[in-house]
A tleap script that builds the chain and sets N, CA, C and O, in Angstrom:
source leaprc.protein.ff14SB
mol = sequence {
  NMET GLN THR VAL ALA ARG LYS SER VAL ALA
  GLU GLY PRO PRO SER LYS PRO PRO THR ALA
  LYS ALA PRO ASP ILE ALA SER VAL PRO VAL
  PRO ASP THR LEU GLU ALA LEU TYR VAL ASN
  PRO ASP THR GLY LEU THR HIE ALA GLU VAL
  ASP VAL ARG ARG LYS GLU HIE GLY TYR ASN
  GLU VAL ALA GLU LYS THR ALA LYS LYS GLU
  GLU ASP GLU ASN ILE ASN ASP CYS PHE ASN
  GLY PHE VAL CYS CPHE
}
set mol.1.N position { 2.158 89.802 -1.806 }
set mol.1.CA position { 1.009 89.392 -2.009 }
set mol.1.C position { -0.219 89.844 -1.370 }
set mol.1.O position { -0.030 89.654 -0.168 }
set mol.2.N position { -1.553 90.418 -1.565 }
set mol.2.CA position { -1.769 90.922 -0.519 }
set mol.2.C position { -2.905 89.575 -0.942 }
set mol.2.O position { -2.842 88.857 -1.941 }
set mol.3.N position { -4.041 89.525 0.310 }
set mol.3.CA position { -4.997 88.662 0.010 }
set mol.3.C position { -6.356 89.429 1.254 }
set mol.3.O position { -6.256 89.834 2.412 }
set mol.4.N position { -8.270 89.283 -0.318 }
set mol.4.CA position { -9.020 90.070 -0.593 }
set mol.4.C position { -9.765 89.500 0.637 }
set mol.4.O position { -9.375 88.336 0.733 }
set mol.5.N position { -10.567 89.738 1.530 }
set mol.5.CA position { -11.385 89.903 2.576 }
set mol.5.C position { -12.425 89.096 1.630 }
set mol.5.O position { -12.090 89.439 0.496 }
set mol.6.N position { -13.521 88.193 1.515 }
set mol.6.CA position { -14.296 88.408 1.604 }
set mol.6.C position { -15.556 88.415 2.543 }
set mol.6.O position { -15.527 87.674 3.525 }
set mol.7.N position { -16.567 89.134 2.330 }
set mol.7.CA position { -17.960 89.273 3.375 }
set mol.7.C position { -18.392 88.556 3.776 }
set mol.7.O position { -18.322 87.692 2.902 }
set mol.8.N position { -19.065 88.002 4.863 }
set mol.8.CA position { -19.945 87.070 4.998 }
set mol.8.C position { -21.044 86.988 5.056 }
set mol.8.O position { -21.662 87.307 6.071 }
set mol.9.N position { -21.860 86.330 3.497 }
set mol.9.CA position { -23.341 86.385 3.248 }
set mol.9.C position { -24.067 85.350 4.021 }
set mol.9.O position { -24.686 84.509 3.369 }
set mol.10.N position { -24.084 85.287 5.330 }
set mol.10.CA position { -24.844 84.420 6.102 }
set mol.10.C position { -26.088 85.114 7.044 }
set mol.10.O position { -26.796 84.609 7.915 }
set mol.11.N position { -26.044 86.357 6.540 }
set mol.11.CA position { -26.966 86.837 7.554 }
set mol.11.C position { -28.545 87.128 6.194 }
set mol.11.O position { -29.694 87.358 6.573 }
set mol.12.N position { -28.123 87.027 4.694 }
set mol.12.CA position { -29.134 87.413 4.211 }
set mol.12.C position { -29.442 88.230 4.055 }
set mol.12.O position { -29.059 89.161 4.763 }
set mol.13.N position { -30.331 88.423 3.035 }
set mol.13.CA position { -30.628 89.400 2.144 }
set mol.13.C position { -31.788 90.766 3.371 }
set mol.13.O position { -32.532 90.418 4.287 }
set mol.14.N position { -31.538 92.124 2.933 }
set mol.14.CA position { -31.885 92.936 4.090 }
set mol.14.C position { -33.567 93.202 3.475 }
set mol.14.O position { -34.001 93.919 2.573 }
set mol.15.N position { -34.069 92.480 4.211 }
set mol.15.CA position { -36.166 92.816 3.949 }
set mol.15.C position { -35.991 94.330 3.174 }
set mol.15.O position { -35.273 95.206 3.657 }
set mol.16.N position { -36.889 94.544 1.674 }
set mol.16.CA position { -37.039 95.950 1.138 }
set mol.16.C position { -38.566 95.936 0.725 }
set mol.16.O position { -39.418 95.053 0.620 }
set mol.17.N position { -38.532 97.375 0.527 }
set mol.17.CA position { -39.721 97.627 0.502 }
set mol.17.C position { -40.569 97.120 -1.111 }
set mol.17.O position { -40.048 97.014 -2.222 }
set mol.18.N position { -41.975 96.890 -0.721 }
set mol.18.CA position { -42.373 95.742 -2.278 }
set mol.18.C position { -41.801 96.742 -3.730 }
set mol.18.O position { -41.442 96.239 -4.795 }
set mol.19.N position { -41.833 98.126 -3.453 }
set mol.19.CA position { -41.748 99.386 -4.558 }
set mol.19.C position { -40.871 99.191 -4.768 }
set mol.19.O position { -40.516 99.841 -5.751 }
set mol.20.N position { -39.551 98.089 -4.087 }
set mol.20.CA position { -37.944 98.318 -4.690 }
set mol.20.C position { -37.919 97.893 -6.108 }
set mol.20.O position { -38.214 96.725 -6.364 }
set mol.21.N position { -37.701 98.452 -6.755 }
set mol.21.CA position { -36.365 98.152 -8.301 }
set mol.21.C position { -35.566 96.942 -7.995 }
set mol.21.O position { -34.758 96.977 -7.067 }
set mol.22.N position { -35.785 95.548 -8.928 }
set mol.22.CA position { -34.690 94.765 -8.180 }
set mol.22.C position { -33.429 95.324 -9.827 }
set mol.22.O position { -33.687 95.815 -10.926 }
set mol.23.N position { -32.532 95.030 -9.361 }
set mol.23.CA position { -31.276 95.809 -9.402 }
set mol.23.C position { -31.226 94.924 -11.407 }
set mol.23.O position { -31.542 93.773 -11.707 }
set mol.24.N position { -30.929 95.580 -11.946 }
set mol.24.CA position { -30.576 95.129 -13.587 }
set mol.24.C position { -29.031 94.021 -13.273 }
set mol.24.O position { -27.850 94.361 -13.209 }
set mol.25.N position { -29.769 92.412 -13.106 }
set mol.25.CA position { -27.387 92.375 -12.813 }
set mol.25.C position { -27.835 91.539 -14.716 }
set mol.25.O position { -27.096 90.614 -15.054 }
set mol.26.N position { -28.595 91.818 -15.383 }
set mol.26.CA position { -27.516 90.913 -17.189 }
set mol.26.C position { -27.199 92.338 -17.884 }
set mol.26.O position { -27.514 92.571 -19.051 }
set mol.27.N position { -26.552 93.256 -17.055 }
set mol.27.CA position { -25.813 94.500 -17.761 }
set mol.27.C position { -24.581 94.576 -15.981 }
set mol.27.O position { -23.496 95.056 -16.309 }
set mol.28.N position { -24.602 94.354 -14.996 }
set mol.28.CA position { -23.348 93.975 -14.194 }
set mol.28.C position { -22.725 92.757 -14.324 }
set mol.28.O position { -23.138 91.688 -14.774 }
set mol.29.N position { -21.589 93.108 -13.826 }
set mol.29.CA position { -20.514 92.122 -13.610 }
set mol.29.C position { -21.076 91.069 -12.806 }
set mol.29.O position { -21.793 91.328 -11.839 }
set mol.30.N position { -20.634 89.254 -13.343 }
set mol.30.CA position { -20.573 88.758 -12.008 }
set mol.30.C position { -20.903 89.141 -10.380 }
set mol.30.O position { -21.853 89.292 -9.612 }
set mol.31.N position { -19.465 89.186 -10.419 }
set mol.31.CA position { -19.422 88.819 -8.856 }
set mol.31.C position { -20.077 90.711 -8.581 }
set mol.31.O position { -19.837 91.181 -7.469 }
set mol.32.N position { -20.737 91.501 -9.471 }
set mol.32.CA position { -21.897 92.541 -8.514 }
set mol.32.C position { -23.158 91.933 -8.642 }
set mol.32.O position { -24.142 92.468 -8.132 }
set mol.33.N position { -23.257 90.730 -9.349 }
set mol.33.CA position { -25.024 90.670 -9.974 }
set mol.33.C position { -24.742 89.400 -8.625 }
set mol.33.O position { -25.839 89.248 -8.088 }
set mol.34.N position { -23.409 88.245 -7.756 }
set mol.34.CA position { -23.691 87.712 -7.346 }
set mol.34.C position { -23.827 88.817 -5.415 }
set mol.34.O position { -24.486 88.335 -4.494 }
set mol.35.N position { -23.117 90.122 -5.269 }
set mol.35.CA position { -23.702 91.065 -4.659 }
set mol.35.C position { -24.752 91.377 -4.148 }
set mol.35.O position { -25.243 91.469 -3.023 }
set mol.36.N position { -25.106 91.576 -5.519 }
set mol.36.CA position { -26.400 92.196 -5.190 }
set mol.36.C position { -27.977 90.747 -4.563 }
set mol.36.O position { -28.967 90.807 -3.835 }
set mol.37.N position { -27.411 89.852 -5.276 }
set mol.37.CA position { -28.617 88.609 -4.780 }
set mol.37.C position { -28.019 88.099 -3.579 }
set mol.37.O position { -28.567 87.101 -3.112 }
set mol.38.N position { -27.058 88.538 -2.993 }
set mol.38.CA position { -26.720 88.037 -1.511 }
set mol.38.C position { -25.770 86.564 -1.418 }
set mol.38.O position { -25.806 85.875 -0.399 }
set mol.39.N position { -24.975 86.211 -2.548 }
set mol.39.CA position { -24.971 85.176 -3.168 }
set mol.39.C position { -23.242 84.863 -2.770 }
set mol.39.O position { -22.519 85.830 -3.010 }
set mol.40.N position { -22.527 83.615 -2.193 }
set mol.40.CA position { -21.087 83.414 -1.521 }
set mol.40.C position { -20.516 83.262 -2.616 }
set mol.40.O position { -21.450 82.832 -3.292 }
set mol.41.N position { -19.254 83.327 -3.582 }
set mol.41.CA position { -18.977 83.236 -4.978 }
set mol.41.C position { -18.253 82.030 -4.365 }
set mol.41.O position { -17.584 81.350 -5.144 }
set mol.42.N position { -18.293 81.709 -3.204 }
set mol.42.CA position { -17.003 80.428 -3.261 }
set mol.42.C position { -17.787 79.141 -3.123 }
set mol.42.O position { -17.521 78.096 -3.718 }
set mol.43.N position { -18.528 79.282 -2.492 }
set mol.43.CA position { -19.724 78.738 -1.854 }
set mol.43.C position { -21.242 78.459 -2.052 }
set mol.43.O position { -21.854 77.485 -1.613 }
set mol.44.N position { -21.818 79.645 -2.907 }
set mol.44.CA position { -23.279 79.533 -3.301 }
set mol.44.C position { -24.130 79.814 -2.382 }
set mol.44.O position { -23.580 80.469 -1.498 }
set mol.45.N position { -25.645 79.546 -2.100 }
set mol.45.CA position { -26.254 79.108 -1.022 }
set mol.45.C position { -25.849 78.183 -0.241 }
set mol.45.O position { -24.786 77.574 -0.365 }
set mol.46.N position { -26.763 78.004 0.704 }
set mol.46.CA position { -26.933 77.041 1.829 }
set mol.46.C position { -27.992 76.660 1.568 }
set mol.46.O position { -28.597 77.271 0.686 }
set mol.47.N position { -28.791 75.230 2.378 }
set mol.47.CA position { -29.931 74.819 1.946 }
set mol.47.C position { -30.739 75.358 2.825 }
set mol.47.O position { -31.836 74.808 2.732 }
set mol.48.N position { -30.723 76.393 3.860 }
set mol.48.CA position { -31.498 76.895 4.845 }
set mol.48.C position { -31.266 77.515 3.567 }
set mol.48.O position { -31.383 76.525 2.846 }
set mol.49.N position { -30.887 78.982 2.381 }
set mol.49.CA position { -30.691 79.607 2.304 }
set mol.49.C position { -31.510 79.828 0.989 }
set mol.49.O position { -32.049 80.821 0.502 }
set mol.50.N position { -31.361 78.108 0.479 }
set mol.50.CA position { -32.433 78.037 -0.346 }
set mol.50.C position { -33.438 78.002 0.083 }
set mol.50.O position { -34.145 78.963 -0.217 }
set mol.51.N position { -33.965 77.096 0.850 }
set mol.51.CA position { -34.980 77.308 0.890 }
set mol.51.C position { -36.341 78.597 1.576 }
set mol.51.O position { -37.533 78.729 1.297 }
set mol.52.N position { -35.678 79.135 2.271 }
set mol.52.CA position { -35.576 80.263 2.705 }
set mol.52.C position { -36.125 81.594 0.882 }
set mol.52.O position { -37.035 82.413 0.756 }
set mol.53.N position { -35.337 81.272 0.185 }
set mol.53.CA position { -35.886 81.991 -1.399 }
set mol.53.C position { -36.751 81.432 -2.042 }
set mol.53.O position { -37.360 82.049 -2.916 }
set mol.54.N position { -37.065 79.859 -1.703 }
set mol.54.CA position { -37.717 79.582 -2.191 }
set mol.54.C position { -39.490 80.292 -1.837 }
set mol.54.O position { -40.261 80.910 -2.571 }
set mol.55.N position { -39.587 79.916 -0.631 }
set mol.55.CA position { -40.711 80.171 0.212 }
set mol.55.C position { -40.925 82.083 -0.151 }
set mol.55.O position { -41.991 82.698 -0.138 }
set mol.56.N position { -39.829 82.525 -0.383 }
set mol.56.CA position { -40.464 83.816 -0.418 }
set mol.56.C position { -40.887 84.236 -2.406 }
set mol.56.O position { -41.772 84.789 -3.059 }
set mol.57.N position { -39.485 83.478 -2.640 }
set mol.57.CA position { -40.016 83.784 -4.752 }
set mol.57.C position { -40.464 82.785 -5.650 }
set mol.57.O position { -40.796 82.869 -6.833 }
set mol.58.N position { -40.390 81.378 -4.512 }
set mol.58.CA position { -41.317 80.375 -5.694 }
set mol.58.C position { -40.236 79.662 -6.126 }
set mol.58.O position { -39.145 79.790 -5.571 }
set mol.59.N position { -40.406 78.929 -7.044 }
set mol.59.CA position { -39.243 78.192 -7.442 }
set mol.59.C position { -39.260 78.985 -9.021 }
set mol.59.O position { -40.132 79.572 -9.662 }
set mol.60.N position { -37.775 78.651 -9.264 }
set mol.60.CA position { -37.137 79.576 -10.827 }
set mol.60.C position { -37.639 78.664 -11.970 }
set mol.60.O position { -36.867 78.079 -12.729 }
set mol.61.N position { -39.221 78.567 -12.054 }
set mol.61.CA position { -39.846 78.411 -13.700 }
set mol.61.C position { -40.583 78.839 -14.069 }
set mol.61.O position { -41.082 79.433 -13.114 }
set mol.62.N position { -41.291 79.075 -15.115 }
set mol.62.CA position { -42.314 79.388 -15.934 }
set mol.62.C position { -43.439 78.639 -15.644 }
set mol.62.O position { -43.350 77.414 -15.551 }
set mol.63.N position { -45.352 79.697 -15.362 }
set mol.63.CA position { -45.917 78.741 -15.824 }
set mol.63.C position { -45.802 78.709 -17.247 }
set mol.63.O position { -45.287 79.417 -18.112 }
set mol.64.N position { -46.642 77.339 -17.182 }
set mol.64.CA position { -47.428 77.290 -18.147 }
set mol.64.C position { -49.261 77.159 -19.325 }
set mol.64.O position { -50.210 76.384 -19.211 }
set mol.65.N position { -49.121 77.782 -19.864 }
set mol.65.CA position { -50.389 78.150 -20.237 }
set mol.65.C position { -51.024 76.956 -20.555 }
set mol.65.O position { -50.702 75.864 -21.022 }
set mol.66.N position { -52.027 77.509 -20.155 }
set mol.66.CA position { -53.229 75.721 -20.102 }
set mol.66.C position { -54.595 76.393 -21.134 }
set mol.66.O position { -55.154 77.488 -21.193 }
set mol.67.N position { -54.719 75.287 -21.746 }
set mol.67.CA position { -56.004 75.495 -22.431 }
set mol.67.C position { -56.835 76.859 -22.417 }
set mol.67.O position { -56.899 77.932 -23.017 }
set mol.68.N position { -57.249 76.378 -21.690 }
set mol.68.CA position { -58.259 77.505 -21.098 }
set mol.68.C position { -57.807 79.022 -20.576 }
set mol.68.O position { -58.431 79.887 -19.960 }
set mol.69.N position { -56.878 78.982 -20.929 }
set mol.69.CA position { -56.476 80.309 -20.562 }
set mol.69.C position { -56.589 81.278 -21.540 }
set mol.69.O position { -57.056 82.416 -21.572 }
set mol.70.N position { -55.787 80.191 -22.708 }
set mol.70.CA position { -55.662 80.165 -24.514 }
set mol.70.C position { -56.915 80.763 -24.293 }
set mol.70.O position { -57.214 81.632 -23.473 }
set mol.71.N position { -57.367 80.389 -24.836 }
set mol.71.CA position { -59.176 80.263 -24.925 }
set mol.71.C position { -59.835 81.251 -24.176 }
set mol.71.O position { -60.753 81.986 -24.540 }
set mol.72.N position { -59.341 81.198 -23.231 }
set mol.72.CA position { -59.809 83.397 -21.938 }
set mol.72.C position { -59.258 84.445 -23.128 }
set mol.72.O position { -60.031 85.330 -23.498 }
set mol.73.N position { -58.042 84.355 -23.673 }
set mol.73.CA position { -57.001 85.136 -23.891 }
set mol.73.C position { -57.980 85.574 -25.512 }
set mol.73.O position { -58.588 86.611 -25.776 }
set mol.74.N position { -57.783 84.250 -26.385 }
set mol.74.CA position { -58.451 84.103 -27.372 }
set mol.74.C position { -59.708 85.082 -27.677 }
set mol.74.O position { -59.737 85.752 -28.709 }
set mol.75.N position { -60.917 85.125 -26.548 }
set mol.75.CA position { -62.019 85.519 -26.742 }
set mol.75.C position { -62.187 87.336 -26.143 }
set mol.75.O position { -62.904 88.258 -26.532 }
set mol.76.N position { -61.088 87.224 -24.986 }
set mol.76.CA position { -60.684 88.537 -24.715 }
set mol.76.C position { -60.549 88.599 -25.916 }
set mol.76.O position { -61.520 88.412 -26.650 }
set mol.77.N position { -59.493 88.835 -26.337 }
set mol.77.CA position { -58.717 89.932 -27.965 }
set mol.77.C position { -60.310 89.731 -28.554 }
set mol.77.O position { -60.816 90.850 -28.636 }
set mol.78.N position { -61.178 88.763 -28.950 }
set mol.78.CA position { -62.516 90.008 -29.875 }
set mol.78.C position { -62.797 91.053 -29.290 }
set mol.78.O position { -62.962 92.095 -29.925 }
set mol.79.N position { -62.917 90.989 -27.854 }
set mol.79.CA position { -64.140 92.474 -27.893 }
set mol.79.C position { -63.174 93.186 -27.344 }
set mol.79.O position { -63.525 93.859 -26.375 }
set mol.80.N position { -61.696 93.270 -27.766 }
set mol.80.CA position { -60.753 94.423 -27.901 }
set mol.80.C position { -61.150 95.492 -28.048 }
set mol.80.O position { -61.814 95.382 -29.079 }
set mol.81.N position { -61.231 96.724 -27.660 }
set mol.81.CA position { -62.306 97.709 -28.501 }
set mol.81.C position { -61.597 98.059 -29.492 }
set mol.81.O position { -62.410 98.564 -30.266 }
set mol.82.N position { -60.106 98.130 -30.177 }
set mol.82.CA position { -59.780 98.735 -31.077 }
set mol.82.C position { -60.535 96.998 -32.566 }
set mol.82.O position { -60.907 97.198 -33.722 }
set mol.83.N position { -60.482 95.743 -31.916 }
set mol.83.CA position { -61.056 95.484 -33.138 }
set mol.83.C position { -62.934 94.915 -32.945 }
set mol.83.O position { -63.450 93.907 -33.428 }
set mol.84.N position { -63.605 96.032 -32.045 }
set mol.84.CA position { -64.670 95.737 -32.152 }
set mol.84.C position { -65.265 97.452 -33.312 }
set mol.84.O position { -66.213 97.498 -34.096 }
set mol.85.N position { -64.546 98.272 -33.056 }
set mol.85.CA position { -64.154 99.179 -34.583 }
set mol.85.C position { -64.382 98.784 -35.564 }
set mol.85.O position { -64.099 99.433 -36.571 }
savepdb mol mol.pdb
quit
């Protein structure tokens, strides 16, 4: 029986230029996704890695629309070039 050595992920993800395209993680197998995101499949992320990623990317949440933003969007829609014709 052969054993497969797993790569250590302690060094963290390499820095990438702001124009780098994100990997399409929805269409690849889970092991490939974890590798692309620099996540150890056995242990996940350490607390330190989570903190670093939160500082870089923020929390994994969807921003809620406020009533003011919706009102502004509705006003902008009224002045859309297609509506004015």
